[in-house]
C-alpha positions in Angstrom: -34.8 -17.9 1.7 -33.6 -16.6 -1.6 -30.3 -17.7 -3.1 -28.5 -15.4 -5.5 -25.7 -16.8 -7.7 -23.2 -14.9 -9.9 -21.0 -17.0 -12.1 -17.9 -14.8 -11.7 -18.5 -14.2 -8.0 -20.0 -16.0 -5.1 -23.4 -17.2 -4.3 -25.2 -16.2 -1.1 -28.6 -16.6 0.5 -30.7 -14.0 2.2 -33.8 -14.7 4.2 -36.6 -12.1 4.2 -35.4 -10.3 1.0 -38.1 -7.9 -0.3 -36.3 -7.1 -3.6 -33.5 -8.1 -5.9 -30.0 -7.2 -5.0 -28.2 -4.3 -6.8 -24.6 -4.9 -7.7 -21.9 -2.3 -7.4 -18.6 -3.3 -9.1 -15.6 -1.7 -7.4 -12.7 -0.6 -9.6 -9.3 -1.7 -8.2 -6.7 1.0 -7.7 -3.6 0.9 -9.9 -0.7 -1.2 -8.7 -2.9 -3.8 -6.9 -3.6 -7.4 -7.6 -7.2 -7.1 -6.4 -9.9 -8.2 -8.8 -13.6 -9.1 -8.9 -14.6 -6.7 -6.1 -18.4 -6.6 -5.9 -20.8 -5.2 -3.4 -24.4 -6.3 -3.3 -27.2 -4.4 -1.5 -30.5 -6.3 -1.0 -33.6 -4.7 0.6 -35.0 -6.7 3.5 -38.3 -6.8 5.3 -38.6 -4.1 7.9 -36.7 -1.5 5.9 -33.2 -2.9 6.5 -30.5 -3.6 3.8 -28.2 -6.6 3.6 -24.8 -5.7 2.3 -22.5 -8.4 0.9 -19.0 -7.8 -0.6 -16.7 -10.4 -2.2 -13.2 -9.7 -3.5 -10.3 -11.7 -4.8 -6.5 -11.0 -5.1 -6.3 -9.5 -1.6 -3.3 -9.7 0.7 -3.6 -13.2 2.3 -4.6 -12.7 6.0 -4.8 -8.9 5.4 -7.3 -6.7 7.1 -9.7 -4.6 5.1 -12.2 -1.8 5.9 -15.2 -0.7 3.8 -15.9 3.0 4.0 -18.5 5.3 2.5 -17.9 8.7 1.0 -20.7 11.3 0.5 -20.4 14.8 -0.8 -22.9 17.6 -1.3 -23.7 20.3 1.3 -21.6 18.3 3.7 -18.7 15.9 3.0 -18.7 12.7 5.0 -16.2 9.8 5.0 -16.4 7.0 7.5 -16.8 3.3 8.0 -19.8 1.8 6.3 -21.1 0.7 9.7 -21.2 2.9 12.8 -18.3 0.8 14.2 -15.0 -0.2 12.7 -15.4 -3.7 13.9 -18.6 -4.1 11.8 -17.1 -2.5 8.7 -14.0 -4.7 8.3 -13.0 -8.2 7.4 -9.9 -10.3 7.1 -8.9 -12.1 3.8 -8.4 -15.8 3.9 -5.1 -17.5 3.2 -5.9 -17.6 -0.6 -6.5 -13.8 -0.7 -10.3 -14.0 -0.9 -12.5 -11.8 1.2 -16.1 -11.8 2.1 -18.0 -9.2 4.1 -21.6 -9.1 5.2 -23.7 -6.9 7.4 -27.3 -5.7 7.8 -27.8 -1.9 7.8 -30.8 0.3 8.9 -29.9 2.7 6.1 -29.4 2.0 2.4 -25.7 2.6 1.6 -26.6 3.4 -2.0 -28.4 6.5 -0.9 -26.3 7.4 2.2 -23.0 7.5 0.2 -21.9 8.5 -3.3 -18.8 6.2 -3.3 -17.8 3.0 -1.5 -14.1 2.6 -0.7 -12.2 -0.5 0.1 -9.1 0.1 2.2 -6.2 -2.3 3.1 -5.0 -1.8 6.7 -1.3 -2.7 7.0 -0.6 -4.3 10.3 -4.3 -4.0 11.1 -3.9 -0.2 11.7 -6.0 2.6 10.2 -2.8 4.7 10.0 -1.2 4.1 6.7 -4.4 2.7 5.2 -4.2 2.0 1.4 -7.1 2.6 -1.0 -7.4 -0.5 -3.1 -10.8 -0.2 -4.8 -13.7 2.3 -5.3 -17.3 2.0 -6.5 -19.9 4.5 -7.3 -23.4 4.1 -5.7 -26.6 5.6 -6.9 -26.5 8.1 -4.0 
């Protein structure tokens, strides 16, 4: 098991990592109190990718969704995972959020941009864009 630590962020451990994580810093949208939003992507054995996001300054107890956006010959926007349940998280009572999931496809190549959305009342209707980050895709 390998443990990665980042002084401004969190530390996390990943078993079966085959490479170092890449870090995508998401830029908060204007008018939000969100800060230190970082997405880590780590290659795993078997060709999968561990994704870990940490954020601070979120709405305490608020629901958040991570989406990917890709453009090119075909524009695609949707949850980072194939299901909404696997693409979201709830902030703790201090406004800190942590998300983790293992994907079969590297989100850095599948998407050009990663979006973090706040879901008022846990509903996709009325979702608010709170941070964005550019991938290498």
